[in-house]
C-alpha positions as CSV (number, residue, x, y, z in Angstrom):
1,M,-70.2,-32.4,-63.6
2,S,-72.2,-29.6,-61.8
3,G,-73.1,-32.4,-59.1
4,D,-69.5,-33.1,-58.6
5,T,-68.6,-29.5,-58.0
6,A,-71.4,-29.0,-55.5
7,E,-70.3,-32.1,-53.4
8,E,-66.6,-30.7,-53.3
9,L,-67.8,-27.2,-52.3
10,E,-69.9,-29.0,-49.6
11,R,-66.9,-30.9,-48.3
12,F,-64.8,-27.9,-48.3
13,R,-67.3,-25.8,-46.2
14,Q,-67.6,-28.5,-43.7
15,Q,-63.9,-28.8,-43.1
16,W,-63.5,-25.2,-42.6
17,Q,-66.5,-25.0,-40.1
18,T,-64.8,-28.1,-38.1
19,E,-61.4,-26.2,-38.1
20,V,-63.1,-23.1,-36.8
21,T,-65.0,-24.9,-34.1
22,Q,-61.9,-26.5,-32.8
23,R,-60.0,-23.1,-32.7
24,A,-63.0,-21.7,-30.8
25,K,-62.8,-24.5,-28.2
26,G,-59.0,-24.3,-27.9
27,A,-58.5,-27.8,-29.0
28,P,-55.3,-28.4,-31.3
29,S,-56.1,-28.3,-34.8
30,A,-54.4,-28.7,-38.2
31,S,-52.6,-26.0,-39.8
32,V,-55.0,-23.4,-40.9
33,N,-52.6,-21.8,-43.4
34,K,-52.5,-25.0,-45.4
35,S,-55.4,-25.2,-47.7
36,P,-56.8,-28.5,-48.4
37,R,-54.8,-30.0,-51.6
38,P,-57.1,-30.8,-54.4
39,P,-56.9,-34.1,-55.7
40,R,-54.8,-34.4,-58.8
41,P,-56.7,-34.8,-62.4
42,S,-55.3,-38.5,-62.2
43,Q,-57.1,-39.2,-59.0
44,N,-60.5,-37.8,-60.1
45,R,-62.6,-40.7,-60.8
46,S,-65.0,-39.1,-63.3
47,G,-62.0,-37.6,-65.1
48,A,-63.4,-34.2,-64.6
49,I,-61.3,-30.9,-64.5
50,P,-60.3,-29.7,-61.0
51,P,-63.0,-27.5,-59.2
52,E,-60.7,-24.5,-59.2
53,R,-60.7,-24.4,-62.9
54,A,-64.4,-25.2,-63.2
55,A,-65.8,-22.6,-60.7
56,P,-63.0,-20.0,-59.7
57,Q,-65.4,-17.3,-58.7
58,L,-67.7,-19.4,-56.7
59,I,-64.6,-21.0,-54.8
60,R,-63.2,-17.5,-53.9
61,R,-66.5,-16.3,-52.7
62,Q,-67.0,-19.1,-50.3
63,T,-63.5,-18.7,-49.2
64,R,-64.1,-15.1,-48.4
65,E,-67.1,-15.9,-46.6
66,V,-65.1,-18.4,-44.4
67,E,-62.4,-15.9,-43.6
68,E,-64.8,-13.3,-42.4
69,H,-66.4,-16.0,-40.3
70,V,-63.0,-16.6,-38.9
71,E,-62.4,-12.9,-38.3
72,N,-65.8,-12.6,-36.3
73,L,-64.8,-15.5,-34.1
74,G,-61.1,-14.3,-33.5
75,G,-61.9,-12.3,-30.4
76,E,-63.1,-15.7,-28.7
77,A,-60.2,-17.7,-29.9
78,H,-57.3,-18.5,-27.4
79,H,-54.6,-19.8,-29.4
80,D,-52.9,-16.4,-29.8
81,L,-52.9,-15.7,-26.0
82,E,-49.9,-16.2,-23.8
83,D,-49.3,-19.3,-21.6
84,K,-51.9,-19.4,-18.9
85,D,-49.1,-20.5,-16.5
86,E,-47.1,-17.4,-17.0
87,G,-49.0,-15.6,-14.4
88,R,-48.5,-18.3,-11.8
89,K,-44.6,-18.2,-12.0
90,L,-42.1,-16.4,-9.6
91,G,-39.7,-13.9,-10.7
92,E,-36.0,-13.9,-9.5
93,A,-37.0,-11.7,-6.5
94,G,-39.9,-13.7,-5.6
95,E,-42.6,-11.4,-7.2
96,R,-45.4,-12.5,-9.5
97,L,-44.3,-11.8,-13.3
98,H,-47.0,-10.0,-15.3
99,P,-47.0,-9.9,-18.9
100,S,-46.8,-6.3,-18.9
101,N,-43.4,-6.6,-16.9
102,N,-41.8,-8.5,-19.9
103,R,-41.6,-5.5,-22.2
104,E,-38.1,-5.6,-23.6
105,P,-36.0,-2.5,-23.1
106,R,-35.1,-0.8,-26.5
107,S,-33.4,2.5,-25.6
108,A,-30.3,2.9,-23.6
109,L,-32.2,4.6,-20.7
110,D,-34.7,1.6,-20.6
111,H,-31.8,-0.6,-20.1
112,Y,-30.1,1.7,-17.3
113,E,-33.4,1.6,-15.5
114,L,-33.7,-2.0,-15.6
115,A,-30.1,-2.6,-14.7
116,V,-30.5,-0.3,-11.6
117,E,-33.6,-2.3,-10.7
118,R,-32.1,-5.5,-10.9
119,E,-29.0,-4.3,-8.8
120,S,-31.2,-3.3,-6.2
121,K,-32.8,-6.6,-6.2
122,G,-29.4,-8.5,-6.1
123,C,-29.3,-9.8,-9.6
124,L,-25.8,-8.4,-10.3
125,G,-25.2,-10.5,-13.4
126,D,-28.4,-9.5,-15.0
127,S,-27.8,-5.9,-14.0
128,L,-24.3,-6.0,-15.6
129,N,-25.6,-7.2,-18.7
130,H,-27.9,-4.4,-19.0
131,Y,-25.5,-1.8,-17.8
132,R,-23.1,-3.0,-21.0
133,K,-25.9,-2.6,-23.4
134,A,-27.0,0.7,-22.1
135,Y,-23.4,2.1,-22.5
136,K,-23.0,0.5,-25.9
137,L,-26.2,2.5,-27.1
138,D,-25.1,5.6,-25.4
139,A,-22.0,6.5,-23.5
140,A,-23.7,9.3,-21.5
141,V,-26.6,7.3,-20.4
142,D,-25.7,8.0,-16.6
143,R,-26.1,11.6,-17.1
144,I,-29.5,11.1,-18.7
145,Y,-30.6,8.8,-15.8
146,K,-29.5,11.5,-13.4
147,N,-31.1,14.4,-15.0
148,K,-34.4,12.1,-15.1
149,H,-34.5,11.1,-11.8
150,F,-32.3,13.5,-9.9
151,P,-32.8,16.9,-11.5
152,P,-30.7,19.8,-10.4
153,S,-33.9,21.2,-8.8
154,S,-34.2,18.6,-6.3
155,F,-31.0,19.8,-4.6
156,K,-30.4,23.0,-2.5
157,S,-28.2,25.3,-4.4
158,K,-25.0,26.4,-2.2
159,P,-24.5,30.1,-2.0
160,T,-21.6,31.3,-4.2
161,N,-20.4,33.9,-1.7
162,P,-21.0,32.8,1.9
163,N,-19.4,36.1,3.2
164,P,-21.4,39.1,2.5
165,S,-20.0,41.7,0.5
166,N,-20.1,44.5,3.2
167,A,-18.5,41.9,5.8
168,A,-15.4,42.9,7.5
169,V,-12.1,40.9,6.5
170,T,-11.8,39.4,9.7
171,V,-15.2,37.7,9.5
172,P,-14.4,34.0,9.0
173,N,-15.6,32.0,6.4
174,P,-18.6,29.7,7.6
175,A,-18.7,27.5,4.7
176,H,-16.0,25.1,6.1
177,H,-17.1,25.4,9.7
178,S,-17.8,22.2,11.6
179,L,-19.8,21.4,14.6
180,D,-16.3,21.0,16.6
181,G,-15.0,24.3,15.8
182,P,-12.8,25.5,12.9
183,P,-10.3,22.9,11.4
184,A,-6.8,22.9,12.1
185,S,-4.6,24.2,9.2
186,T,-1.6,22.5,10.1
187,I,-0.6,19.3,12.1
188,S,0.8,21.3,14.9
189,E,-2.5,22.9,15.4
190,L,-4.3,19.4,15.1
191,I,-2.1,18.1,17.8
192,A,-2.6,21.0,19.9
193,S,-6.4,20.7,19.9
194,F,-6.0,17.2,21.7
195,S,-4.6,18.9,24.8
196,S,-7.8,19.0,26.6
197,L,-9.1,15.7,25.6
198,P,-9.3,12.8,28.1
199,I,-8.1,9.2,27.5
200,P,-11.3,7.6,26.3
201,G,-12.4,4.1,27.9
202,Q,-13.3,0.8,26.0
203,E,-16.4,1.0,24.1
204,P,-19.2,-1.5,25.6
205,P,-19.8,-4.6,23.6
206,T,-23.5,-4.0,23.3
207,D,-25.6,-0.9,23.8
208,K,-27.2,-2.0,26.9
209,S,-23.8,-3.0,28.5
210,S,-22.2,-0.8,31.0
211,Q,-18.8,0.9,30.1
212,A,-15.8,-0.7,31.5
213,P,-13.7,1.6,33.7
214,C,-10.6,3.1,32.1
215,L,-8.2,3.1,35.0
216,I,-5.3,4.8,33.1
217,S,-7.4,7.9,32.6
218,T,-7.5,8.3,36.6
219,I,-3.7,8.6,36.6
220,P,-2.3,12.0,37.2
221,S,-0.4,13.6,34.3
222,E,2.8,13.8,36.1
223,I,2.8,9.9,36.8
224,L,1.6,9.2,33.2
225,I,4.5,11.3,31.7
226,N,7.0,9.4,33.9
227,I,5.5,6.0,32.7
228,L,5.9,7.3,29.1
229,L,9.6,8.3,30.0
230,Q,10.6,5.0,31.2
231,T,8.9,3.4,28.0
232,A,11.2,5.9,25.8
233,I,14.2,4.8,27.5
234,I,13.7,1.2,27.1
235,D,12.5,1.4,23.5
236,V,11.8,4.8,21.7
237,A,10.0,2.8,19.0
238,S,7.5,1.5,21.2
239,F,7.0,5.2,22.8
240,A,6.7,6.5,19.5
241,R,3.8,4.0,18.5
242,L,2.0,4.9,21.7
243,S,0.8,7.9,19.7
244,L,-1.6,5.4,17.7
245,V,-3.5,4.6,20.9
246,C,-5.7,7.8,21.5
247,K,-5.5,11.6,20.8
248,R,-4.4,12.2,24.4
249,F,-1.0,10.0,23.8
250,A,-0.7,11.6,20.3
251,Y,-0.6,15.0,22.1
252,L,1.9,13.8,24.8
253,V,4.2,12.0,22.6
254,T,4.4,14.8,20.3
255,T,4.7,17.8,22.4
256,E,6.2,16.5,25.8
257,D,9.8,17.9,25.3
258,R,11.1,16.6,28.6
259,I,10.7,12.9,27.4
260,W,12.5,13.8,24.2
261,K,15.3,15.8,25.8
262,R,16.0,12.7,28.0
263,V,15.9,10.6,24.9
264,C,17.9,12.8,23.0
265,L,20.9,13.3,25.5
266,G,20.6,10.0,27.0
267,P,23.3,7.3,26.6
268,E,20.5,4.7,25.3
269,F,19.6,6.3,22.1
270,G,20.9,9.8,22.3
271,F,24.0,11.7,21.3
272,S,25.9,11.1,24.4
273,A,26.6,7.6,23.2
274,M,28.1,9.0,20.1
275,Q,31.9,8.9,19.8
276,Y,33.5,12.1,18.1
277,A,37.1,11.0,18.7
278,W,39.0,7.6,18.8
279,T,38.5,5.9,22.0
280,C,40.4,2.7,21.5
281,T,42.8,0.9,19.2
282,I,41.8,-0.9,16.0
283,I,41.7,-4.3,17.9
284,G,39.7,-2.6,20.7
285,D,42.3,-2.0,23.2
286,P,42.5,1.2,25.3
287,L,44.4,4.1,23.7
288,P,47.9,4.4,25.3
289,L,48.3,7.5,27.4
290,S,51.6,9.0,27.8
291,V,52.9,11.3,30.5
292,G,53.1,14.3,28.1
293,D,49.3,14.0,27.4
294,L,48.5,13.7,31.1
295,D,50.4,16.7,31.9
296,A,48.9,18.6,29.1
297,D,45.3,18.0,30.4
298,L,46.0,18.8,34.0
299,V,47.4,22.3,32.7
300,S,44.3,22.8,30.5
301,V,42.0,22.3,33.6
302,D,41.3,25.6,35.3
303,L,40.1,25.0,38.7
304,S,39.1,28.4,39.3
305,D,36.7,28.4,36.6
306,T,33.3,27.9,38.0
307,S,31.2,28.8,34.9
308,P,28.9,26.0,33.8
309,T,30.1,23.7,31.0
310,P,28.3,24.8,27.8
311,D,25.7,22.4,26.3
312,P,27.2,20.4,23.3
313,F,23.6,19.9,22.0
314,P,21.9,22.9,22.4
315,L,18.6,24.2,20.8
316,S,19.3,26.1,17.5
317,P,17.1,27.3,14.3
318,S,18.2,24.1,13.0
319,Y,17.1,22.0,15.6
320,P,14.3,24.0,17.3
321,T,13.0,20.9,19.5
322,Y,14.6,18.0,21.0
323,R,12.2,15.7,19.2
324,Y,13.4,17.2,15.8
325,M,17.0,17.0,16.8
326,F,16.7,13.3,17.9
327,Q,15.1,12.6,14.4
328,S,17.2,14.8,12.0
329,R,20.7,15.0,13.6
330,P,23.1,12.3,12.4
331,R,23.6,9.7,14.7
332,L,24.4,5.8,14.6
333,R,22.3,3.0,15.7
334,F,23.3,0.2,18.0
335,N,20.3,-2.0,18.1
336,G,21.0,-3.4,14.7
337,C,23.6,-3.7,11.9
338,Y,24.1,-2.1,8.5
339,I,23.9,-4.3,5.4
340,S,25.2,-3.6,1.9
341,T,23.9,-6.0,-0.7
342,V,26.0,-6.2,-4.0
343,N,25.2,-8.1,-7.3
344,Y,27.1,-8.0,-10.2
345,I,27.1,-10.3,-13.5
346,R,30.1,-12.1,-14.4
347,P,30.6,-14.0,-17.8
348,G,31.1,-17.7,-17.6
349,G,33.6,-19.9,-19.2
350,N,32.8,-21.3,-22.7
351,T,34.5,-23.7,-25.0
352,A,35.8,-23.2,-28.7
353,S,32.8,-25.1,-30.0
354,Q,30.3,-23.3,-28.1
355,A,28.1,-20.8,-29.8
356,T,28.6,-17.1,-28.7
357,W,25.1,-16.3,-28.2
358,N,24.9,-19.0,-25.6
359,T,27.7,-17.9,-23.3
360,P,26.8,-18.6,-19.7
361,V,26.4,-15.7,-17.2
362,H,27.1,-15.9,-13.5
363,I,25.0,-13.5,-11.1
364,V,27.3,-13.0,-8.0
365,T,25.8,-11.8,-4.8
366,Y,28.0,-10.9,-1.7
367,Y,27.1,-8.6,1.5
368,R,29.2,-6.1,3.7
369,Y,28.1,-6.0,7.1
370,L,29.0,-3.2,9.5
371,R,28.0,-3.3,13.3
372,F,28.9,-0.5,15.9
373,F,29.3,-0.6,19.6
374,R,28.8,2.0,22.2
375,D,32.6,1.8,23.3
376,G,33.9,2.9,19.9
377,R,34.6,-0.6,18.4
378,C,33.0,-2.1,15.2
379,A,32.8,-5.1,13.2
380,S,33.3,-5.3,9.5
381,L,32.7,-8.5,7.5
382,L,32.5,-9.3,3.9
383,T,31.0,-12.6,2.8
384,T,28.6,-14.3,0.7
385,S,26.4,-15.6,3.5
386,E,23.0,-14.4,4.0
387,P,22.0,-11.9,6.7
388,T,19.9,-14.6,8.5
389,D,23.1,-16.7,9.0
390,V,25.3,-13.9,10.0
391,V,23.7,-11.2,12.1
392,H,23.2,-13.3,15.4
393,Y,26.9,-14.0,15.4
394,L,27.9,-10.5,14.7
395,T,28.9,-9.8,18.6
396,K,32.0,-9.0,20.5
397,E,32.5,-12.5,21.8
398,N,32.6,-13.7,18.3
399,M,35.2,-11.4,17.0
400,H,38.1,-13.9,16.6
401,T,39.6,-16.3,14.0
402,R,39.2,-19.4,16.2
403,H,35.8,-20.8,15.0
404,A,35.7,-24.2,13.9
405,G,34.7,-24.9,10.3
406,G,31.8,-26.9,11.1
407,L,29.9,-24.4,13.4
408,P,27.6,-21.9,12.3
409,S,29.8,-19.0,13.7
410,A,32.6,-19.9,11.5
411,V,31.3,-17.2,9.1
412,M,33.0,-14.7,11.7
413,N,36.6,-16.1,10.8
414,N,36.6,-13.4,8.3
415,C,35.5,-10.7,10.4
416,L,37.8,-7.7,10.8
417,R,37.9,-5.8,14.1
418,G,38.0,-1.8,13.8
419,R,37.1,1.4,15.5
420,W,34.6,4.4,14.5
421,K,34.0,8.0,15.1
422,L,31.7,10.5,14.0
423,G,32.6,13.7,12.2
424,G,31.6,17.4,13.4
425,D,32.6,17.1,17.1
426,P,30.1,19.3,19.0
427,Y,32.0,19.3,22.2
428,Y,34.8,21.3,20.7
429,T,32.4,23.4,18.7
430,A,30.5,24.5,21.8
431,T,33.6,26.0,23.2
432,G,34.4,27.9,20.1
433,E,37.6,25.5,19.3
434,A,38.3,24.0,16.1
435,G,38.1,20.3,15.7
436,K,40.8,18.4,17.6
437,E,41.5,15.9,15.0
438,E,43.2,17.4,11.7
439,E,40.8,14.9,9.6
440,D,37.5,16.2,11.4
441,S,35.0,16.7,9.0
442,E,31.4,17.8,8.6
443,E,28.8,16.6,10.9
444,G,27.3,13.3,9.5
445,T,30.7,11.7,8.3
446,V,31.5,8.1,9.8
447,H,35.2,7.4,9.9
448,I,36.0,3.5,10.2
449,E,39.5,2.0,10.5
450,T,39.6,-1.9,10.5
451,E,42.3,-4.6,10.3
452,G,43.7,-5.2,6.9
453,A,44.3,-8.5,4.9
454,D,46.8,-9.7,7.3
455,A,44.8,-9.6,10.3
456,G,45.9,-12.3,12.9
457,H,49.7,-11.9,12.1
458,A,52.1,-11.0,14.6
459,N,52.9,-7.7,13.0
460,P,50.3,-6.9,10.5
461,K,51.1,-3.9,8.3
462,Y,47.9,-3.1,6.7
463,I,44.9,-1.0,8.0
464,Y,41.7,-0.3,6.0
465,K,39.9,3.1,6.2
466,M,36.5,3.7,5.2
467,V,34.6,7.1,5.0
468,L,30.8,7.0,5.0
469,Q,28.1,9.6,5.0
470,L,24.7,9.3,7.0
471,K,21.7,9.9,4.8
472,R,18.1,8.9,4.8
473,T,16.8,6.1,2.3
474,G,14.0,8.1,0.6
475,R,13.7,11.8,-0.6
476,S,10.5,12.7,1.0
477,A,10.4,14.6,4.2
478,G,8.5,11.7,5.9
479,T,11.3,9.3,5.5
480,T,13.1,7.6,8.2
481,R,16.7,9.4,8.7
482,N,20.1,7.9,9.6
483,N,19.2,4.6,8.3
484,K,21.5,4.7,5.4
485,L,25.5,4.7,5.1
486,A,26.7,6.0,1.6
487,W,30.2,5.5,0.4
488,M,32.7,8.4,0.2
489,G,35.8,6.6,0.1
490,Y,37.9,3.2,0.9
491,W,41.7,3.1,1.2
492,S,44.3,0.9,2.3
493,Y,47.2,2.1,4.3
494,N,50.8,0.4,4.6
495,K,52.2,1.2,7.8
496,L,55.8,-0.1,6.9
497,A,55.9,1.9,3.5
498,D,53.6,4.8,4.8
499,D,51.5,4.5,1.6
500,W,47.9,5.1,1.0
501,A,46.1,3.1,-1.8
502,E,42.6,3.6,-2.9
503,F,40.1,0.7,-3.5
504,G,38.2,1.2,-6.9
505,L,34.9,-0.5,-5.5
506,K,33.8,-1.1,-9.0
507,N,30.7,-2.8,-7.8
508,D,30.0,-1.2,-4.3
509,T,30.1,2.5,-5.6
510,R,26.3,2.8,-5.4
511,K,25.3,0.0,-3.2
512,A,25.0,1.8,0.3
513,F,24.6,0.2,3.6
514,L,21.1,0.0,5.0
515,W,20.2,-0.4,8.6
516,S,18.3,-3.4,9.9
517,R,17.1,-3.9,13.4
518,V,18.0,-7.1,15.1
519,R,15.9,-7.7,18.2
520,S,18.5,-10.0,19.7
521,Y,20.9,-7.0,20.2
522,G,18.5,-5.3,22.5
523,I,19.5,-1.5,22.8
524,G,23.0,-2.4,21.7
C-alpha cells in the first residue's frame, strides 16, 4: 500500500513539473486550475483507498511546494502579458498604440479630456460618445476642464474703471476705442463717416496678381451723381440697391438730397403723379367743362400777381428730408397692382341619410384686383382666377367686355372701369384754402368710383364707391410703407333713386389689398 502511494505522488510531481516547464516556455498547456482527477475507488486495481485519504498531510505539503515553485517562476512566464502584436498596431490617427494609452477613463474629467483629444484628431463619433459620458457623470464638467487647463490667472484682467477718478467728465472712455476712431452711435453718424472713402476696386484673384483698375472711381462726383440720378428716374428700387455696392455708394444714396427731391417730386414715382381731384369720368372720358366753370377759372387768375407759386410739398418737421417724404408720405404705386385674397368656409350639401359629423365643407377662394393708372383711371376686378392668370391682362387695352370665352383675356369680361383720387389735397392746403371737394378727407385716404353691376348697359344706374386707407404691412419701423390698402367702406349708389346702400363685406372686412410688383407694367 505504501508503494502505491509513493508511485501516485511521483506521477503527481512529474505532471506538475511538466506543466510549469511548458508555461515557462510559453507553450499552450492544459488548465492549471484543474487538479488531476484521482481515479475512482472502483478504478483502483489493488482496491486500496484513494491517496488523498491515505496521506492527506503529505499531499498538501507536496502541493504547497509545487505552488511555491510556480510563484518563483512567475516572473519569467509570459502567459499573462498582453498581445505582442499590440505595439505594432496603428491607432485611428496613425500613431502607435501603447499599452499605457489604453487606460480607461473613469471620472467625468477623464472622459472630457479624451473627448477633446479625439475631437482634435477628427474622431467626431468617438468624441461625442465621451462627451455624453462626461456630462452624464457631471453636468458641470466643462467648468472643471476650463479651470484646470485655462485658469483665470492665465488671462489678463481688464480694469474695472478705465477712466481715472480725477479725470474730467469730457475725457472719453478708451475702453471701446477702435483703431479706426470712435464708433458711430447712430446710423446717420455711421453713414456720415463714409463721406471721405473712395470707391474700392476689385480685389486681385491672388496675392501676386496686380489689382485691376477701378474706372468708376476716377469719375468726378458731379458726373457720378448724374448717373445715379438717371438710375433713380428709371427705377428707384435699383437706385436704392446701389447702397449695397460699397460704402461710398451707401453715402451717396442716403444723403444726396438732390436725387431724392427729383424722385419725390417727379412724375415717374413721385407725388406729381398723384391725383387729388377727379380728372375723368368713371368710364375714362374727360370731365365735361361748362362755360361757367371756365369763366370762374379766368376770374380767379390774377395776372398782376408775380409771387412764386407755393410749393405743395415743402419740407416740414413731419417730413424733414425728401428721402423720408418719399418713403413715408402716402402715395399710390403704378408699377404693380393691389391684390386682396379672400378665403371663407361654406358648408356643403348633405342628404337625410348622411351622418351629421361627416358633413362636407367647401373652402372658397376669390381675389379682388385693383390697378391704378396715372391719368386718374383704375380697373377693379372680382374673380376666382389666380394672379398669374390675371395681372398680365389688367391693362387699359383689355378694359372692355368683348373678349371671347376661349381666350386667356376672357377673365377681363368682369372688369369694372373706374376712377380714383387721394384725400388731403396739398395744392389747396399750400395756399391756405380748404379742400375743394366736400368729401375731401385726411391724407392717405383713397377714393374709388367704379361701374356697377349693370356695366355695359345703355343707361347704367348703379355706381360702386370704395374708400380705402394707405398703410404699411408690418408694425415695425423698418417695414415698407404704402403697400397696403385697408378697407374703410364700400357702397352702391342708385342714380335714379338717389339712394346709397352699403355692402356688408362679411368676408372682406379684414382682407386688405397688398401691393405686388408686375415687371411687365414698367413704371406704369
